[in-house]
C-alpha positions in Angstrom: 40.0 5.5 120.1 40.6 9.0 118.7 37.8 10.6 116.7 39.4 11.5 113.3 37.6 14.9 113.4 39.3 15.8 116.7 42.7 16.5 115.2 43.8 19.3 112.9 46.7 17.4 111.5 47.4 13.7 111.0 50.9 12.3 110.7 52.3 9.3 108.9 55.2 8.4 111.3 57.8 6.5 109.4 61.2 7.0 111.1 62.8 6.8 114.5 66.4 7.9 115.0 68.7 9.0 117.7 70.6 11.7 115.7 69.6 14.7 113.6 71.7 13.4 110.8 69.9 10.0 110.6 66.5 11.8 110.9 67.5 14.0 107.9 68.1 10.9 105.8 64.6 9.8 106.7 63.2 13.3 105.7 64.9 13.1 102.3 63.6 9.6 101.7 60.0 10.6 102.7 60.1 13.6 100.4 61.0 11.4 97.5 58.3 8.9 98.4 55.6 11.6 98.8 56.6 13.0 95.4 55.6 9.6 93.9 52.1 9.7 95.4 49.1 10.3 93.2 48.4 14.1 92.8 45.5 14.2 95.1 47.6 12.8 98.0 50.8 14.5 97.0 49.3 18.0 97.1 47.7 17.3 100.5 51.0 16.4 102.1 52.9 19.0 104.1 56.7 18.8 104.1 58.1 16.0 106.3 59.0 17.1 109.8 61.1 15.7 112.7 59.4 15.4 116.1 61.7 15.1 119.2 60.1 12.9 121.8 62.5 12.2 124.6 65.8 11.5 122.9 64.2 10.0 119.8 63.6 11.9 116.5 60.5 10.7 114.8 60.1 11.6 111.1 56.6 12.2 110.0 54.6 13.6 107.0 51.7 15.8 108.2 48.3 15.9 106.5 45.2 18.0 107.3 42.7 15.1 107.3 42.6 11.6 108.6 41.1 10.3 105.4 43.8 11.7 103.2 46.6 10.6 105.6 45.1 7.0 105.7 45.0 6.9 101.9 48.6 8.1 101.7 49.7 5.6 104.3 48.1 2.8 102.3 50.0 3.9 99.2 53.3 4.5 101.0 53.4 1.4 103.3 54.8 -1.0 100.8 57.7 1.4 100.2 58.5 2.1 103.8 61.3 -0.3 104.9 60.4 -0.1 108.6 56.7 0.4 108.2 54.6 3.5 109.3 51.6 4.4 111.3 49.0 7.2 111.7 48.9 9.5 114.7 46.8 12.6 115.5 49.4 15.3 116.0 47.8 17.0 119.0 47.5 13.8 121.0 50.8 12.2 119.9 52.9 15.4 120.4 51.3 17.4 123.1 52.5 20.9 123.8 54.5 21.0 120.6 57.0 23.8 120.1 59.2 24.5 117.2 62.9 24.0 118.0 66.0 24.4 116.0 66.5 23.9 112.3 68.7 21.1 111.2 70.3 20.3 107.8 71.5 22.4 105.0 70.1 25.9 104.9 68.2 25.6 101.7 66.7 22.2 102.8 66.5 22.8 106.5 63.9 21.0 108.6 62.6 22.3 111.9 62.7 19.9 114.8 59.4 20.0 116.7 59.8 19.3 120.4 57.0 17.4 122.0 55.9 18.1 125.6 56.4 15.9 128.6 
């Protein structure tokens, strides 16, 4: 088990796609769902991001604490068509590096590449 205090950011992972285009659809959907959260959860959410793990693009919403991420997941889960789960960013995406931006310039999303 991971101690919730061991990670600086917690992720609600709610998408898995093979293309940037499909992942951007997930980002847009997650942005809309986060906007519907209660204020205390909505303001704690960081913009959805795409994590590249192997050839898969995982779409996730970062939070700064496990407790807030868990509460947000509970609120979002009924609205997520394929479900979602919590992950500690540092353990789930080791050696993360920012990659290229994808999507329209005004709404671009950085793809974060996870280590081996």
